[in-house]
C-alpha positions in Angstrom: 153.3 -0.6 -39.3 152.8 -0.6 -35.5 155.6 1.9 -35.1 153.7 4.3 -37.4 150.6 3.8 -35.3 152.4 4.6 -32.1 153.9 7.8 -33.7 150.4 8.9 -34.8 148.9 8.2 -31.4 151.6 10.3 -29.7 151.0 13.2 -32.1 147.3 13.0 -31.4 147.5 12.8 -27.7 150.1 15.6 -27.5 147.4 17.9 -29.0 144.8 16.7 -26.4 143.0 13.8 -28.1 142.1 11.1 -25.6 144.1 7.8 -25.9 141.0 5.9 -27.0 140.1 8.3 -29.8 143.8 8.6 -30.8 144.0 4.8 -31.2 141.0 4.7 -33.4 142.1 7.6 -35.6 145.6 6.1 -36.0 144.1 2.9 -37.1 141.9 4.7 -39.7 145.0 6.4 -41.0 147.2 3.2 -41.1 144.6 0.8 -42.5 143.0 3.5 -44.8 139.5 2.6 -43.5 136.8 5.0 -42.4 135.3 4.6 -38.9 132.5 6.2 -36.7 132.1 5.9 -33.0 130.5 7.5 -30.0 132.0 8.2 -26.6 131.9 10.6 -23.7 135.4 12.0 -23.8 135.0 15.8 -24.1 135.8 17.4 -27.5 135.6 21.1 -28.4 135.9 22.9 -31.7 139.6 23.9 -31.1 140.5 20.2 -30.7 138.8 19.3 -33.9 140.6 22.1 -35.7 143.9 21.0 -34.2 143.3 17.4 -35.3 142.5 18.5 -38.9 145.6 20.8 -39.0 147.7 17.9 -37.9 146.0 15.6 -40.5 146.6 18.3 -43.3 150.2 18.9 -42.2 151.1 15.2 -42.4 149.0 14.4 -45.5 147.1 11.7 -43.8 144.2 12.0 -46.3 141.3 11.7 -43.9 138.8 14.0 -42.6 137.7 14.1 -39.0 134.3 15.4 -37.9 132.9 15.4 -34.3 129.3 16.1 -33.5 128.2 16.8 -29.9 125.0 15.3 -28.5 124.5 17.7 -25.6 121.5 16.1 -24.2 123.4 12.8 -23.7 126.9 14.3 -23.0 128.2 12.2 -25.9 130.3 12.9 -29.0 129.9 11.2 -32.4 133.2 10.9 -34.2 133.3 10.4 -38.0 136.6 9.7 -39.7 136.5 9.4 -43.4 139.3 8.3 -45.7 139.6 10.7 -48.7 
């Protein structure tokens, strides 16, 4: 299972996801558990679209949503297992 996580992390970082966020998303995919977190790594709409395109292409059966908190320079990630 660790090899699968590493493969997913590489796919995500290749499209621009930070390593920390990629680790959490990969864990959600492999363990089939939803997760939410907050951090300051920049995220834009194109990155979220690219993540969801990758998710759909690979049938990962999760949804990824990121909300910006501009007044705090933070981003709230929400990964849900479908």
